[in-house]
N, C-alpha and C positions, 0 to 999 in steps of 0.2 A: 635868660636864666642865669643864675650865679654860677661861676666857676669856683667851686669850693676850695679854700686854701686854709692854711693854719690860722687860728683865730687871732684877730687884731681888734683892738678896742674900737676903731673907727669903721669896722665892717658892718654891713647891714644885717648880718645873720650871725648866729652863734650855734653851739653844739651841746647835746646832752650825750655824755659818755656813760654807757652801761644800760642794761635792760630795764632796771627799775626806774631811774629817772625819765627814761624815754617813754615808758608806759604811763607814768604820771603825767607827762606832757600830753600824750595822746588822749588821756581821760579828761584832763582839765582844760586844755587849750588847743584842741585839734586845728583850729583855724589858722594858727600861725606856723604850722609844720610845712616845710618845703619838701622833705624827703627823709626816708629812714634807710640807713645802710646796715646790712647785717653780714656777719661772717659765715662762712660755710659751716663752722663748728657750731653755730647758734641753732641750727636745725635740730640738734640733739637736746637742746636746753628745755627744761620744764617750762620756761617762759615763752617759748616760741609760739605755741598755739594762741596764747592770750594776746601776744603783741600782733600777731598776724591777723587775728579776727578783728581787732580794733582798727588796724590799717585798712582792711577790706571795707569795714562799715563806714569809716571816715574818708574813704577814697584817697588814702595816702600811699604814694608810690614806695615800694620796698625794693631795694637793689642789693643784690649779693656782690660784695666787692671787698675782698680780703686786703688787697693792696691799699685801697683808700683808707680803710680802718687803721691799718698799720702805720700809714704815713701821718694820719691826722690825730690819732689817739696818743696820749702821753703814757698809757700803760699797755703792756704786752697782752694782757688777759682781757682787753675790751673786746666784746663780740657785737656790740650794737652802738651805732651813732645816730642820734636824731639831729636833723638840721632844722632850725627854726628861724623865722624872721624876727628880729627884734621889734618889740611893741612898746607903746606908751602906757604908762600906768599912773594913777592918781590915788592919793590916800583920801579916805573919807573923814570929813571934818567932824562928824558926830561919833566916830569910833574911838576907842582907846588906842594910843600910839606908843611905839618905842622909837626913840630918836637916837641915832648914832652920830656923834660929832667927829668927823675925820677918821673913820675906820679905815685901817690900812692893810689888813690881812684877809685874803680871800677865803681861806679855810675857816677862819673865825666867823666871817659873815655868813657863809653857808650854814654852819652849825647854829648860829643864832637864829636864822630864818626857820630852820627845822624845829628848834625849840619853841619859837613864837606860835607856829602853827599848832604844836602839841598843847599849848596852854590857851589857845583860842584868841590870840592877838593877831589880827589880820592886817595891821597897817604899820608900815615901817618908813620912817623919814631918815634920809641920809644927808648930812651937811658936808659940803665939799670943803677941801679936797677929800675924796672918798673913793674907795675901791670900786671897780667896775662890776656892778651886780650881774651883768650878763656874761662875765668871764666863765668859761666852762668849769673852772675850778670851784667857783662859787656854786654853780648849779649842781655839780657833783656832790659837794659837801652838804648841800641842802637835801640831797636825795629826791630832787624834784619838788620839794616843798615851796620853792620860789613861785611855782605856778599857782599856789593857793593864797598868795598875799598881794596886797596893794602896796606899792612902794613909790616914792618920789624923792627927787634930789632937790636940795636948796643950796643957794650960793652962800648964804649967811644964816646963822641961827635966828637972827632978828626977822629974816624973811619967813622962816617957819613960824615964828611967833605971830606974825601978822595974819597967818592963815589959821592958826590954832589958838586964837586968843581966849577962847572959852575953856581951854583945858586947864586942869590942875597939874602943875608942873612938879615933878619930883626929880631932883638932881642927885645922882649917885656919885659920891665924892669920899675920898679916904677920911677927910676931916669933916664929914657931914655932922650937922648939929643934932640930928635925930638918928635913932637906931632903927633899922628896918624891922626888926622883930618886935618892936614896941609900937609901931605906928598904928596898927589896928586897935589897940587898947586906948591909945592916947588921943588920936584924931579921927579915927575911921578913915577909910580910903574914900576920897571924893572922885566922882566920875563926871565927865570922861577924864582920864588921866593921860599924862605923857611921862614916860619913864626915860630919862636922858642920861646917856653915857658918853664918856670921852674916848679919846684915842687909846689904843692898847698900851702904849708906853707912857703917855703924859697925863691921861685922865682929862677931867674937865678943868679949865682955868678957874682960879679962885672967884673971879667975879660972877661965875654962874650961880653961886649960892644966893645972889640977889634976885634971881628970876623966880624962885619958888622955894619949896621945902628941900633942904639939902639932907640927904640920907647916907648913912654909912652901914655897910654890912659887917657885922661883928665877926672878928676872927682873932686868933692868938698872935703872938709876936714871932712865930716860927717862920713866917713868910712876910714879905713886904706888902703884897697885895694879891688879890685873886685875879685870874685871867678874865679877860673881857667876856668871853662866852659863858664862863661859870657865873660871873656876877649878874649877867642878864638872865641866866636861867633861874637863879635864886630869886631875883626881883620879880620875874614874870610869874613864878610859882606863888609868891606871897601875895601879889596883887590880884591874882585870878583864882585862888584856891576856893573862894566861895562861889565862883562863877562856873568853873569847868565841871 
């Protein structure tokens, strides 16, 4: 059995911090759970009965251990820690995809995952170098939505293209040739689609405009660009508003 320590990228396990993401884990992927730790204060929580009932049903061990939670959690008010074994995931070639090229911020990635689930996009491709999707900060920011998606890492964008060759590619760039708000009227959205975004600070390299339709999200001149998670949210809404 594992001796649980502070999270490291090369560890075989990771954590959910907080009751809500832990309950989502229990509901969606109980087979990967190793143990659930709770604080003595959690017995008074409105979530205790729900979590405890699921753990009993799924035969997941629950341990009360305040010291462990204080040592392992980055926040003082954390009352629940779920421990799960990392698992393999693959995206579905026939589904719509979002592709993140070199994402570097864990909070952004978690927020993006939660947004994609909300708009019905279940497949996420990540092109290395990329943030660790199993980092507890990503899981917490996703509020457990990570357990509702398929994800897969690729070493190069061309490696992703060889897998998703039948997809219609939409590259989101500041100097995109087409405007996002016009694409429905001009071209109609073609399925299955891949919505491709670059790094938070650099965006996509110029040569990516040669891969597919380059799109820009219209904005005024008061800011230089939208944040990555906001851009993904706007794009995901526009591409799925007829589907959700």
